[in-house]
N, C-alpha and C positions, 0 to 999 in steps of 0.2 A: 519399492510402488509408491509414491506421493501424495499424501492427504490434503484435501479440500477444507483452506480454515477461510473465517470470517473473520474479519478484525476490523472494530470499530475505533474511531476517534485514532487515524493514521493518518492526520494531514501533519502532524509535527508530534517532538516526541517519542518515546518508548512505543505510540503505537506507528510512526514513521519507519521507525528500529528495526522493530520484528516483523510487519511485513516486507519490510527488502531483504532481513535476514532466513526468512523464511521459504520464500520463493527463490532466491540463493539456492537455497537449498533441496531444492528441487520440488518442491509441495506447489500448487493451485491454491493462489490466495487475495481473496477478494477484499479490498481495501476501502471502508466507512469513511468518507468525513462530511464536516458539516460546510455549511459555505463556500459552496466551489466558487463565489463569485468572487468575493476577495481575496486574503489574500494565498487561497490555497488554488487558486484560480490559476495559475501554470501547471500543477500537481492533475487536475477536474480528468484528463485522459488519461493522458502519456508518461506521467511524471515520474509514477511509483512503477509503473511498467515497464518502462525503456531505462532504468535505473538499478533494473532487478535481473535483469538479462546479461 
């Protein structure tokens, strides 16, 4: 049974890697990031979710 995990700072770097790895491992991951209008705009809704499935 997977755990529910909240990750702050998942727009890039270790946060993004951790969010993807934990989601692939079967956990429910809520990934937060700031500035979703700038460089993270492409990841706003589907980016991390789509790449984790």
